[in-house]
N, C-alpha and C positions, 0 to 999 in steps of 0.2 A: 464448504467454502465456495464463495462466488468469485468467478473470474471476470473481472471488469475490463481489463485492458489487454490488447494484443500489440505486440511490437514486431516489426520485421527486421531481421538481422541484416544490416548493411555493411559494406566494406569498412566504414569508419568505426564499427562496433567491435572489430576483431582485435585479438592480441597477436603476438608474434607466432603463436601456434596456429593461427588462422581459424581460431574458434572464438566464441563470444567472450569478450573481456569481462571478467567478474565485476570489476568496478563499474562498468557500464550497466550491467544488470542490477547491481545494488543501487545505482542512481535511479533507475526506472522504478525499483521497489520503493525507495524513499519518496519519490514523487507521488506514486500511487497511494502510499500510506498517508501522505499529507493531504492529497485531494479528498480521499475517503473521509479523513478526520474533519476537514473543513466543512464538508457537506453534512456530516453527522452532528457536529458541534455548532454549526451555523455561525462560524467565526473564521475569518481569513487569517487570523493571527494564531497559527498552530505551528509548533516546532517539534522536531525529533529530539527526544531526550536520550533514548537508549535503543540499541539493537543487540539482541542476544547473539549467541553463537550462530554462525551461518554454516549450514551444511551443504556443500556442493556435492551433487550426486552424479550429474552428467553434464553435457554441454550442448551447445547449438552451433551450427555453422552458418555461413553466409547464405541467405535465402530462406532460412528456417523462420518460423513464426513462433514467438514466445508469448505465452499467456501468463498474466500475473493475477493471482488471487489473494484476497484479503478476507480475514475473518476477525470479528470482534471477540476478544476473550473476556474483557471486563471494562466497566466504566468506573474510573476513580473520581475523586472530588474535582480535580482540575485536569485529569488525564484520561486517555483512552488507550487500552492495551490491545494490540492486534497481533495476529500471526499472519505469515505470508508464505505462499508457495509459487514458484515459477515453473512452468512446464513447457516442454517443446511439443507443439501441436503436430509436427511432422513425424517425430519418433514416438510420441505419446509417453515420453519419459519425464520424470520430475528432474528439473535442473538443480534447484536448490530449495531449501526451506529455511525460514527464520521463525523460531518459536515465539519470540517476544519482541515487539516493537512498541515502545511507549512514546505516545505523542502527547504534548502538553498544550493546553488551551491558555492563551495569554490575553491579558487586558491591554488597554492602550498604553500603559506604562511599561509594557514588556515583561511584566511579572506574572507568574501563574495565577489564573483566575478561575474560580469554580464555574462549571458550565451548566450544572443543574440537570444534566441528562442521565437517564438510568437504563435506557434500552435503545435498540436500533430503531431508527425511524426512516421510512422510505419517502422520497420526495413526492411520489404519487399520493401517499396518504396525507402529507402536509397540504398539498394542493386541494385535495378533496375536502379537508377540514376548513381551509380558507374559503372554499366555494360555498360551504354551508353557513359561514358566518355572515 
């Protein structure tokens, strides 16, 4: 799994227990999944369709640094299925895992649209291919 994003836990990210609010972390993960999918599918019209069971395993406190990782499980016709893990860089513990996040590629009409992708592509490889053209 590649960890693309780091977030610093600030006072506004805390719950009444003075630990990271789960909803804030899920928001960060949803945003990371969307950004990852937009880059992979080369389309800014991507939405979250589904998130599987979320397994909270530990937490983070103010001042901790949280890393968010995303991994592609499969490419569907108009979707991309991912999994995610968030971990605390300070304690080295996994905070939570999400086994399945389904992102759907949309057309201009707002309906699912086939994306034609079958494997992970890296921006550096796209740039190199364009340079050769």
